[in-house]
C-alpha positions in Angstrom: 0.0 0.0 0.0 1.2 3.5 -0.9 1.0 5.6 2.2 3.3 8.7 1.6 2.8 9.2 -2.1 1.6 12.0 -4.3 -1.5 11.8 -6.5 -2.0 13.8 -9.7 -5.6 14.0 -11.0 -5.1 15.4 -14.5 -6.1 14.0 -18.0 -3.3 15.7 -20.0 -0.3 13.3 -20.4 2.1 16.2 -21.0 1.5 17.5 -17.5 3.0 14.4 -15.9 6.7 14.9 -16.9 7.5 17.5 -14.2 5.6 15.5 -11.5 7.5 12.3 -12.5 10.8 14.2 -12.3 9.8 15.6 -8.9 8.3 12.6 -7.2 9.5 9.5 -9.1 7.9 6.3 -7.8 5.9 8.2 -5.2 3.7 9.5 -8.0 0.3 8.1 -8.9 -1.7 9.5 -11.8 -5.5 9.4 -12.2 -6.5 10.9 -15.6 -10.2 10.1 -14.9 -12.6 9.6 -12.1 -13.0 6.0 -13.1 -9.3 5.4 -12.6 -9.3 7.4 -9.3 -12.2 5.2 -8.1 -10.2 2.1 -9.1 -7.2 3.3 -7.2 -9.3 4.0 -4.1 -10.8 0.5 -4.3 -7.2 -0.9 -4.4 -6.5 0.8 -1.1 -4.0 3.4 -2.3 -3.5 6.4 0.0 -1.6 9.6 -0.5 -0.2 12.4 1.7 -0.9 15.0 -1.1 -3.1 15.3 -4.2 -2.9 17.8 -7.0 -6.4 18.1 -8.5 -7.1 19.7 -11.9 -10.5 21.0 -12.8 -11.0 20.0 -16.4 -10.8 16.2 -16.9 -12.3 16.1 -20.4 -15.4 14.3 -19.1 -19.1 14.7 -19.9 -20.0 13.7 -16.3 -17.2 14.8 -13.9 -14.6 17.5 -13.1 -12.0 17.9 -10.5 -14.9 18.7 -8.1 -15.9 15.1 -8.1 -12.3 14.1 -7.5 -12.2 16.4 -4.5 -15.4 15.0 -3.2 -14.2 11.4 -3.5 -10.9 12.2 -1.7 -12.9 14.2 0.9 -14.9 11.1 1.8 -12.5 8.2 1.1 -9.1 9.8 2.0 -9.7 12.5 4.5 -6.1 12.5 5.6 -4.9 13.4 2.1 -4.1 17.1 1.7 -5.2 18.6 -1.6 -3.8 21.3 -3.9 -6.1 23.1 -6.3 -4.2 22.7 -9.5 -5.2 24.5 -12.7 -4.5 27.4 -15.1 -6.3 30.1 -13.2 -6.6 32.5 -16.2 -9.0 30.1 -17.8 -12.8 30.3 -17.6 -14.3 29.5 -14.2 -11.0 28.6 -12.5 -11.3 31.3 -9.8 -14.7 29.8 -8.8 -13.0 26.3 -8.7 -10.3 27.7 -6.4 -12.9 29.2 -4.1 -14.9 25.9 -4.1 -11.9 23.8 -3.4 -10.8 26.1 -0.5 -14.2 26.6 1.1 -16.0 23.3 0.4 -13.0 20.9 0.7 -10.4 22.8 2.7 -7.7 22.6 0.0 -4.4 23.1 1.6 -2.9 25.2 -1.2 -3.2 26.4 -4.8 -0.8 26.0 -7.7 -1.1 27.5 -11.1 -0.2 25.0 -13.9 2.3 27.5 -15.4 4.4 27.2 -12.2 4.7 23.4 -12.0 8.5 23.0 -12.5 9.9 20.1 -10.5 11.6 22.4 -7.9 8.3 24.2 -7.1 6.5 20.8 -6.9 9.0 19.5 -4.3 8.8 22.8 -2.4 4.9 22.5 -2.3 5.1 19.0 -0.9 7.7 19.9 1.7 5.9 23.1 2.8 2.4 21.5 3.1 3.7 18.4 4.9 5.5 20.7 7.4 2.3 22.8 8.0 3.2 25.8 5.8 1.1 27.3 3.0 3.1 27.7 -0.3 0.2 29.4 -2.1 1.3 32.8 -3.6 0.4 35.6 -1.2 -2.0 37.4 -3.6 -4.0 34.1 -3.8 -4.0 33.7 -0.1 -5.6 37.1 0.2 -8.2 36.2 -2.4 -9.1 32.9 -0.8 -10.0 34.6 2.4 -13.1 35.5 0.5 -13.8 31.9 -0.7 -17.1 31.7 1.2 -18.6 34.1 -1.3 -19.1 31.2 -3.5 -22.1 30.2 -1.4 -23.8 33.5 -2.2 -23.4 32.7 -5.9 -24.9 29.3 -5.4 -27.4 29.9 -2.6 -29.7 27.1 -3.7 -29.4 24.0 -5.9 -31.9 25.6 -8.4 -29.5 28.4 -9.1 -27.3 26.1 -11.1 -30.0 25.7 -13.7 -30.6 29.5 -13.7 -26.9 30.3 -14.2 -26.8 27.9 -17.2 -29.9 29.5 -18.7 -28.5 33.0 -18.2 -25.5 32.2 -20.2 -27.6 30.8 -23.1 -30.0 33.8 -22.8 -27.3 36.4 -22.5 -28.8 37.7 -19.3 -32.4 38.2 -20.6 -34.4 37.1 -17.5 -37.6 36.9 -19.5 -36.0 34.4 -21.8 -34.5 32.6 -18.8 -38.0 32.2 -17.3 -39.3 30.9 -20.7 -36.4 28.4 -20.9 -37.0 27.1 -17.4 -40.8 27.1 -17.7 -41.2 29.4 -14.7 -42.9 32.7 -14.1 -40.4 35.6 -14.5 -41.5 37.0 -11.1 -40.0 33.9 -9.4 -36.5 34.9 -10.6 -36.5 38.4 -9.0 -34.9 37.1 -5.8 -32.2 35.4 -7.7 -31.6 38.4 -9.9 -31.0 40.7 -7.0 -29.0 38.4 -4.8 -26.9 36.9 -7.6 -26.0 40.4 -8.9 -24.8 41.4 -5.5 -22.8 38.2 -5.1 -21.2 38.6 -8.6 -20.2 42.1 -7.8 -18.6 41.1 -4.5 -16.8 38.1 -6.0 -15.5 40.2 -8.9 -14.2 42.8 -6.4 -12.4 40.3 -4.2 -11.1 37.9 -6.8 -10.7 39.9 -10.0 -10.0 43.4 -8.6 -13.0 44.8 -10.5 -14.2 48.0 -8.8 -17.7 48.0 -7.3 -20.0 49.7 -9.8 -22.1 51.4 -7.1 -25.8 51.5 -7.5 -26.6 50.0 -10.9 -29.6 48.9 -12.9 -27.6 46.9 -15.3 -28.2 43.6 -13.5 -28.7 41.9 -16.9 -25.2 42.9 -18.1 -23.5 42.0 -14.8 -25.1 38.5 -14.7 -24.6 37.8 -18.4 -20.9 38.8 -18.2 -20.4 36.7 -15.0 -22.1 33.7 -16.5 -20.0 33.9 -19.6 -16.7 34.5 -17.8 -17.3 31.5 -15.5 -19.2 29.3 -17.9 -17.0 26.2 -17.5 -17.6 26.1 -13.7 -21.2 27.2 -13.7 -22.1 24.6 -16.3 -19.9 21.8 -14.8 -21.9 18.5 -15.0 -21.2 17.6 -11.4 -21.8 21.1 -9.8 -25.4 20.4 -8.6 -24.3 17.3 -6.7 -21.0 18.6 -5.3 -22.4 22.0 -4.1 -24.9 20.3 -1.7 -23.7 20.4 1.9 -25.3 17.1 2.5 -23.2 15.5 -0.2 -20.0 16.8 1.3 -20.9 15.9 4.9 -18.6 13.1 6.0 -20.5 10.0 7.2 
């Protein structure tokens, strides 16, 4: 049984070279959730796991991997691992930190062997190697709960992207009365403005009536996270509660 190893959850073969150089035989790679599940069934354990968001799957993202590790390997410390300039990755960072208590964050562009070894040593000694600007941002990770205050909001965010923020069209797409979306519109606009200010340094627009534009821009910018196939399941506190 592997007890002190490192897990990489990433579907891109080219990403492995630096990890193999840094960790050698200590490294296990799971390019898919199916393979991760198989490794869990075999009893493999790890002291540290680097988990990417995009796994090129129609059913799962790194959110499911974090959920599986959360339940099956609670002693494994996790690193949110992605290219954080890509769509939706700041929401992924917030979710990993707030929902799954990820120990650190690493941008894929900084994954040279020396930095990987440094991350492992730092985390295992109780330090946080996350870049300081990201540590400041992640203090605001709980804001993600305001963006996804109810499971039904996932469907609304998806529809907003397709409807370019037109709430009347969103209501038509979801087969609901447009008045039922007013609470979402007000609360989600406030949440998007707060998240943009804390994570993207976008100044608060002050009092604004352009809620349609704010929601449409946010849904487009974070489309890969907000349309993730496993988001509805993973966002539920009941799903994340350890048995």
